[in-house]
KOLBA-449686 format. One line per 8 residues: number of its first residue (from 0); for each residue x, y, z of C-alpha. Coordinates in nm, 3 decimals. Layout:
# residues N
NUM = X/Y/Z  ...
This chain:
# residues 116
0 = -0.026/-0.044/-0.027  0.115/0.326/-0.102  0.214/0.610/0.192  -0.105/0.876/0.225  0.087/1.181/0.117  -0.211/1.386/0.162  -0.212/1.603/0.445  -0.530/1.642/0.466
8 = -0.590/1.263/0.563  -0.541/1.228/0.935  -0.485/0.813/1.060  -0.610/0.894/1.392  -0.885/1.063/1.549  -0.969/1.183/1.869  -1.247/1.077/2.074  -1.324/1.503/2.154
16 = -1.333/1.512/1.785  -1.543/1.196/1.698  -1.790/1.295/1.939  -1.777/1.651/1.780  -1.850/1.526/1.442  -2.151/1.329/1.536  -2.267/1.582/1.798  -2.304/1.278/2.106
24 = -2.124/1.323/2.396  -1.780/1.112/2.449  -1.899/0.946/2.712  -2.136/0.843/2.503  -1.880/0.693/2.295  -1.727/0.500/2.544  -2.011/0.318/2.671  -2.074/0.220/2.345
32 = -1.722/0.083/2.295  -1.874/-0.135/2.581  -2.208/-0.217/2.412  -2.085/-0.288/2.085  -1.780/-0.552/2.046  -1.764/-0.426/1.616  -1.609/-0.072/1.810  -1.315/-0.103/1.937
40 = -1.057/0.234/1.910  -0.671/0.215/1.869  -0.555/0.330/2.325  -0.144/0.409/2.303  -0.014/0.196/2.542  0.001/0.300/2.857  -0.215/0.596/2.766  -0.546/0.479/2.774
48 = -0.576/0.716/2.529  -0.839/0.602/2.231  -0.753/0.679/1.880  -1.015/0.623/1.581  -0.946/0.515/1.235  -1.182/0.577/0.961  -1.297/0.261/1.000  -1.395/0.287/1.338
56 = -1.554/0.621/1.245  -1.790/0.405/0.995  -1.925/0.208/1.267  -1.992/0.496/1.516  -2.202/0.612/1.168  -2.356/0.318/1.154  -2.455/0.275/1.529  -2.531/0.610/1.583
64 = -2.725/0.547/1.232  -2.991/0.302/1.416  -2.983/0.411/1.770  -2.988/0.800/1.711  -3.215/0.838/1.400  -3.324/0.527/1.349  -3.404/0.498/1.757  -3.368/0.165/1.775
72 = -3.266/0.051/2.155  -2.902/-0.090/2.188  -3.009/-0.462/2.168  -3.193/-0.401/1.904  -2.893/-0.224/1.668  -2.646/-0.452/1.787  -2.852/-0.719/1.650  -2.875/-0.589/1.323
80 = -2.546/-0.530/1.305  -2.446/-0.892/1.369  -2.729/-0.985/1.169  -2.745/-0.784/0.889  -2.415/-0.621/0.874  -2.533/-0.505/0.468  -2.843/-0.353/0.450  -2.758/-0.145/0.876
88 = -2.453/-0.027/0.623  -2.724/0.062/0.290  -2.923/0.205/0.511  -2.688/0.441/0.733  -2.553/0.541/0.332  -2.923/0.626/0.243  -2.949/0.870/0.516  -2.647/1.022/0.530
96 = -2.666/1.055/0.154  -3.053/1.168/0.188  -2.909/1.374/0.538  -2.679/1.654/0.234  -2.930/1.660/-0.014  -3.207/1.811/0.245  -2.853/2.061/0.381  -2.815/2.176/-0.032
104 = -3.162/2.259/-0.052  -3.179/2.420/0.219  -2.917/2.632/0.172  -3.018/2.655/-0.174  -3.393/2.826/-0.045  -3.206/3.050/0.162  -3.015/3.171/-0.181  -3.350/3.250/-0.355
112 = -3.508/3.450/-0.020  -3.239/3.597/0.011  -3.290/3.748/-0.362  -3.700/3.860/-0.256
């Protein structure tokens, strides 16, 4: 694998950065780590500082989609990830796209309103 030359790409993200990205508390992320075996960020030896990779963030995105957006109970979300991971990933991807489209439409509406 070729080394990453783009300086904007980070290899690891802090728990604070990930929590801000999803607008949740850091304690929520720590709790999800205990509830979802798929979510295991790297920790630095001795310091226990969590380091999230892009794959970890994708896990958080799936969990967030199931728990916060779709309203699943933790046990149901855990079961969904274990049994139908592909369906959960597709659902998360669709919801993310729809949220981006909504954001763009709201920006367009704001632009149109400012023309009046």
